C-alpha positions in Angstrom: 143.0 130.2 102.9 143.9 126.9 105.1 141.6 124.3 106.0 138.9 124.7 108.7 139.6 122.9 111.8 136.4 121.8 113.7 135.5 119.7 116.9 133.4 116.9 115.5 131.7 114.7 117.8 132.2 110.9 117.7 130.3 109.2 114.8 129.3 105.9 113.5 130.7 107.1 110.3 134.0 106.2 111.8 133.5 102.5 111.8 134.3 100.0 109.2 130.9 100.0 107.8 130.3 103.7 108.0 133.6 104.0 106.1 132.6 101.7 103.5 129.5 104.0 102.8 126.7 103.2 100.2 127.5 101.2 97.1 126.1 100.1 93.9 128.2 96.9 93.6 124.9 95.0 93.9 123.6 96.2 90.7 125.8 94.0 88.2 124.3 91.0 90.3 120.6 91.6 89.5 121.5 89.8 85.9 120.6 92.3 83.5 123.7 93.6 81.7 122.4 97.3 80.8 121.6 98.0 84.4 125.0 99.4 85.5 125.1 101.8 82.4 121.6 103.0 83.4 122.4 103.5 87.1 125.7 105.4 86.1 123.7 107.7 83.6 121.2 108.3 86.5 123.6 109.2 88.9 125.4 111.6 86.6 122.1 113.3 85.3 119.2 112.9 87.9 117.5 116.3 88.9 117.0 115.1 92.2 120.7 114.5 92.8 121.7 118.0 91.4 119.2 119.5 94.0 120.7 117.4 96.8 124.1 118.7 95.6 123.1 122.0 95.9 121.7 121.6 99.4 125.3 120.2 100.5 127.0 123.5 99.2 124.6 125.5 100.9 125.2 123.6 104.5 128.9 124.2 103.8 128.6 127.9 103.7 127.1 127.6 107.3 130.3 126.2 108.4 132.2 128.8 106.8 129.9 131.6 108.4 130.1 129.8 111.6 133.9 129.8 111.6 134.2 133.5 110.7 133.1 134.1 114.2 136.5 133.1 115.3 138.4 135.3 113.1 139.3 139.0 114.0 137.0 141.4 112.2 138.4 144.6 110.4 136.0 147.5 109.2 137.0 150.8 107.5 135.1 153.9 108.4 135.5 157.3 107.1 133.3 160.6 108.1 133.5 164.0 106.8 131.4 167.0 108.5 131.4 170.7 107.7 129.3 173.0 110.2 128.8 176.9 110.5 127.6 178.5 113.6 126.2 182.0 114.2 126.8 184.0 117.3 124.3 187.1 117.2 125.5 190.2 119.1 128.6 188.8 120.1 131.1 190.4 121.3 129.8 193.9 121.0 126.0 193.5 121.2 125.3 196.2 118.4 123.4 193.6 116.1 126.4 192.1 114.4 126.7 188.4 113.7 129.9 186.6 114.1 130.1 182.8 112.2 132.4 180.2 113.0 133.2 177.3 110.4 134.4 174.2 111.2 135.4 171.0 109.3 136.2 167.6 110.6 137.4 164.3 108.6 138.4 161.0 110.0 139.5 157.8 108.4 139.7 154.9 110.7 140.3 151.0 110.8 138.2 149.4 113.5 139.4 145.9 114.6 137.3 143.6 116.7 138.0 140.0 118.1 135.9 138.0 120.5 138.3 135.6 122.5 136.3 132.2 122.4 137.6 131.5 126.0 134.4 129.3 126.9 134.3 127.4 123.5 130.8 128.9 122.4 132.1 129.8 118.8 133.7 126.3 118.6 130.4 124.5 119.4 128.6 126.5 117.2 131.2 125.4 114.2 130.8 121.9 115.5 127.0 122.1 115.2 127.2 123.5 111.8 130.0 120.8 110.6 127.7 118.0 111.9 124.6 119.4 110.0 126.8 119.7 106.8 127.9 116.1 107.3 123.8 115.4 107.6 123.4 117.2 104.2 126.2 115.1 102.6 124.8 111.8 104.0 121.2 113.0 102.7 122.9 113.5 99.2 124.4 109.9 99.4 121.0 108.5 100.6 119.3 110.2 97.4 122.2 108.5 95.2 121.2 105.2 96.9 117.6 105.8 96.1 118.0 106.9 92.8 120.0 103.8 91.9 117.3 101.5 93.5 114.4 103.3 91.5 116.3 103.2 88.2 116.7 99.4 88.6 113.3 99.0 89.6 112.0 101.2 86.8 114.0 99.0 84.3 112.5 95.8 85.7 109.1 97.6 85.5 109.7 98.2 81.6 110.9 94.6 81.0 107.6 93.4 82.7 105.6 95.7 80.7 107.1 94.4 77.6 106.7 90.7 78.5 103.1 91.3 79.5 102.5 93.1 76.0 104.1 90.1 74.3 101.6 87.8 76.4 98.9 89.9 75.3 100.0 89.4 71.5 100.1 85.6 72.3 96.7 86.0 73.6 95.3 87.6 70.5 97.0 85.0 68.3 95.7 82.2 70.2 92.0 83.4 70.1 92.4 84.2 66.3 93.8 80.7 66.0 90.6 79.1 67.7 88.4 81.4 65.7 89.9 79.8 62.4 89.5 76.5 63.8 85.9 76.7 64.6 85.4 78.1 61.1 87.0 75.4 59.4 84.9 72.6 61.3 81.9 74.6 60.4 83.0 74.7 56.6 84.0 71.1 56.5 81.1 69.9 58.5 83.1 68.4 61.3 81.1 70.0 64.1 78.1 67.6 63.9 75.1 69.4 65.2 76.2 73.1 64.3 73.3 74.7 66.1 75.4 76.1 68.7 78.3 76.9 66.6 77.2 80.6 65.9 77.3 81.2 69.7 81.1 79.4 70.2 82.0 81.7 67.2 80.9 84.8 69.0 82.5 83.7 72.2 85.9 83.4 70.5 85.6 86.6 68.6 84.7 88.2 72.1 87.8 86.9 73.3 89.6 88.3 70.5 88.5 91.8 71.4 89.2 91.1 75.0 92.5 90.3 74.1 93.0 93.4 72.0 91.9 95.6 74.8 94.3 94.0 77.1 96.9 94.6 74.4 96.1 98.5 74.6 96.4 98.6 78.2 99.9 97.0 78.3 101.1 99.2 75.7 99.9 102.2 77.8 101.9 100.5 80.9 105.1 100.4 78.6 104.7 104.0 77.7 104.4 104.9 81.7 107.3 102.6 82.5 109.5 103.8 80.1 108.7 107.7 80.5 109.5 107.0 84.4 112.8 105.6 83.6 113.8 108.4 81.3 112.7 110.8 83.9 115.1 109.2 86.5 117.8 109.1 83.7 117.2 113.1 83.2 116.3 112.5 79.7 113.2 113.8 77.9 110.0 111.6 78.6 109.4 110.3 75.1 108.3 106.9 76.0 110.9 105.0 74.2 110.2 101.2 74.9 112.5 99.5 72.7 114.6 96.9 74.1 115.0 93.0 73.6 115.9 92.3 77.2 113.8 90.2 79.5 113.3 90.0 83.1 116.4 88.3 84.5 116.0 85.4 87.1 117.6 85.6 90.5 120.1 83.0 91.0 121.7 83.2 94.4 119.9 84.0 97.6 121.0 86.6 100.6 123.9 85.0 102.7 122.6 84.0 105.7 123.5 85.7 109.2 123.9 89.3 107.9 125.5 91.1 110.7 123.4 94.3 112.2 126.5 96.3 112.0 126.1 96.6 108.3 123.2 99.0 108.9 125.8 101.4 110.0 126.8 102.3 106.6 123.1 103.4 105.7 123.3 107.1 105.0 120.0 107.9 106.5 121.0 106.2 110.0 124.4 108.0 109.8 122.6 111.6 108.8 120.1 111.0 111.9 123.1 110.6 114.1 124.9 113.6 112.8 122.0 115.6 113.4 121.7 114.4 117.0 125.4 115.5 117.6 124.4 118.7 115.9 121.9 119.5 118.4 124.0 118.4 121.3 126.6 121.1 120.0 123.6 123.9 119.7 122.9 123.0 123.3 126.4 123.8 124.4 126.4 126.7 122.4 123.4 128.1 124.1 124.8 127.0 127.5 128.1 128.9 127.0 126.3 132.0 126.0 125.6 132.6 129.6 129.4 133.1 130.1 131.4 136.2 130.0 132.1 137.5 126.6 135.6 138.8 126.2 136.3 141.2 123.1 139.5 143.0 122.1 139.0 146.2 120.2 141.4 148.6 118.3 141.0 151.5 116.0 144.0 153.1 113.7 143.2 156.2 111.7 143.7 159.8 111.3 141.4 162.9 112.3 142.0 166.2 110.5 140.1 169.5 109.7 141.5 169.4 106.0 140.9 166.7 103.8 144.2 167.1 102.0 145.7 166.0 105.3 143.8 163.1 105.8 146.3 160.5 104.9 149.0 162.3 106.8 150.9 160.4 109.7 151.1 163.5 111.7 147.4 163.7 112.3 147.3 159.8 113.1 145.0 158.4 116.1 145.0 155.0 117.6 143.6 153.1 120.5 143.6 149.7 122.1 140.6 148.4 124.3 139.0 145.2 125.9 135.1 144.9 126.4 133.8 142.3 128.9 130.1 141.6 129.0 127.8 139.2 131.1 124.3 138.7 130.6 122.5 139.1 134.0 118.8 139.8 133.3 117.5 138.4 129.9 113.8 138.2 130.8 114.1 134.2 130.6 115.1 134.3 127.0 118.5 132.5 127.5 117.2 129.8 129.7 114.4 129.4 127.3 116.7 129.0 124.4 118.4 126.5 126.3 115.5 124.3 127.0 114.6 124.8 123.4 117.8 123.4 122.2 117.6 120.5 124.9 114.2 119.6 123.4 115.4 119.6 120.0 118.2 117.3 121.1 115.8 114.9 122.6 113.7 115.1 119.3 117.0 114.4 117.3 117.6 111.3 119.6 114.1 109.9 119.3 114.5 110.5 115.4 117.7 108.5 115.4 116.1 105.6 117.4 113.2 105.6 115.0 115.3 105.7 111.9 117.5 102.6 113.3 114.3 100.6 114.2 112.6 101.4 110.7 116.0 100.0 109.0 115.9 96.8 111.1 112.1 96.5 110.2 113.0 97.2 106.3 115.6 94.3 106.4 113.4 91.9 108.4 110.7 92.5 105.7 112.8 92.1 102.7 114.4 89.0 104.0 111.0 87.3 105.1 109.4 88.4 101.8 112.4 86.9 99.8 111.4 83.4 101.1 107.7 83.7 100.7 108.1 85.0 97.0 110.7 82.3 96.2 108.0 79.8 97.2 105.4 81.6 95.3 107.5 81.5 92.2 108.1 77.7 92.5 104.4 76.9 92.7 103.2 79.6 90.2 106.0 78.1 87.7 104.5 74.6 88.2 101.1 76.0 87.6 102.4 77.6 84.3 103.7 74.3 83.1 100.4 72.5 83.9 98.4 75.0 82.2 100.3 75.1 79.2 100.1 71.4 78.9 96.3 71.6 79.4 95.9 74.2 76.6 98.1 72.3 74.2 96.2 68.9 75.0 92.8 70.8 74.6 93.9 72.4 71.4 95.0 69.0 70.1 91.7 67.4 71.0 89.7 70.2 69.5 91.4 70.0 66.1 90.7 66.2 66.3 87.2 66.8 66.9 87.3 65.4 70.5 87.0 68.5 72.7 84.5 71.4 72.9 85.2 75.2 72.4 84.6 76.1 76.1 87.5 74.0 77.2 89.7 75.3 74.8 88.9 78.9 75.6 89.2 78.2 79.5 92.6 76.4 79.2 93.8 79.2 76.8 92.9 81.9 79.2 94.5 80.0 82.1 97.8 79.7 80.4 98.0 83.2 79.4 96.9 84.4 82.9 99.4 82.1 84.6 102.2 83.2 82.5 101.2 86.7 83.2 101.0 86.0 87.0 104.4 84.7 86.7 106.0 87.6 85.0 104.7 89.9 87.7 105.8 87.7 90.5 109.4 87.6 89.2 109.4 91.4 88.9 107.9 91.7 92.5 110.7 89.4 93.5 113.2 91.4 91.8 111.7 94.7 93.4 112.2 92.6 97.0 115.7 92.2 96.3 116.4 95.9 95.4 114.5 96.8 98.5 116.9 94.4 100.5 120.0 96.1 98.9 118.6 99.4 99.7 117.9 98.5 103.2 121.1 97.3 104.2 123.0 100.1 102.2 124.7 98.1 99.3 126.0 94.6 98.7 126.0 92.1 101.1 129.6 92.4 101.5 131.1 95.3 103.1 133.8 96.7 100.9 135.9 99.5 103.1 136.8 102.6 101.0 
């Protein structure tokens, strides 16, 4: 069967940016070597993408069904009847019964073709084609979202692993402080030891708190690992084994990103296609008010003996035309036109909303990029100072110059600062992913 030709309204997909489409070229730039392989696995096995692909196939069947209206229809019809009629008292009126048996068989091919003089069927096919394009773009949007979700899930797992390592370090630091206290007590370096018991209990309390925090971090590790595995289409067993650490962003977004780059976003293109489809559906409803022209024909045979049904001697045929014009429909036709016009207005408003929402996502991501970068700079300095303070407090305590409260405070501050920095680095990575998702791919448009 030849390729179905349809009339497609003009579309943003024809632009350079639209032809480029969504890409995952930005994934290797995130600084994590395993990411590209994970994204490929997700795109190949993610269940949501299989659902989206099935919806595309469903949409394509509607195009074929709409296009079939332009083709001639051919049906085969076969009938057979056998009857008996009784004529009481005929012809002599003496009570006799005359019976008449008849048989009739027919086999006919019925042809029917509607001439699409006004373009009603073409409009229907174009609407179905535009709706199919929207479904295909929805599938592309799903692929883009799954890629972004996979990257985010990977970074969440890496952060969870770093947080678990920090919890382990907190336990080790608290145990080291406890040993130092016990050593001072054993050697008599504490001087007045009346408060040493309270100090030991405070240090041991910190150990238990750190162990509780470690369990929470392990739970977060498992949840992050299972979220990633579900995206990859794997069984969610919670495998958290990896030596990778959160990467550092090295290059900022280039200044002056053109607004035309958003024309490759599949959700915008899908909204534009749905608007185009509704325009074609309104045209279809308008064309339904015009006269309908049909050509009909039959070819077959009629006979009173089934054995002669295929004989050409009993063949029959007919050709005809049919013209129909709706006159009184009770307002149904006009109501359908108004309904489809309203749906077109809704599609236009949805398109405008989608475009504005896209601009908002880009602006939010760009603004957050600057704020998060400065926050990371300040927090990195806070980590450096807290780490130096912790090291100095421990050294003083070992020399008998400091008190336990200072050691515990600096210890907690250093761990908390490093934990906050890890969370902020992951937040910055997530925001960069949001920016790539908002602009539909890498910062450079690569036409396909």
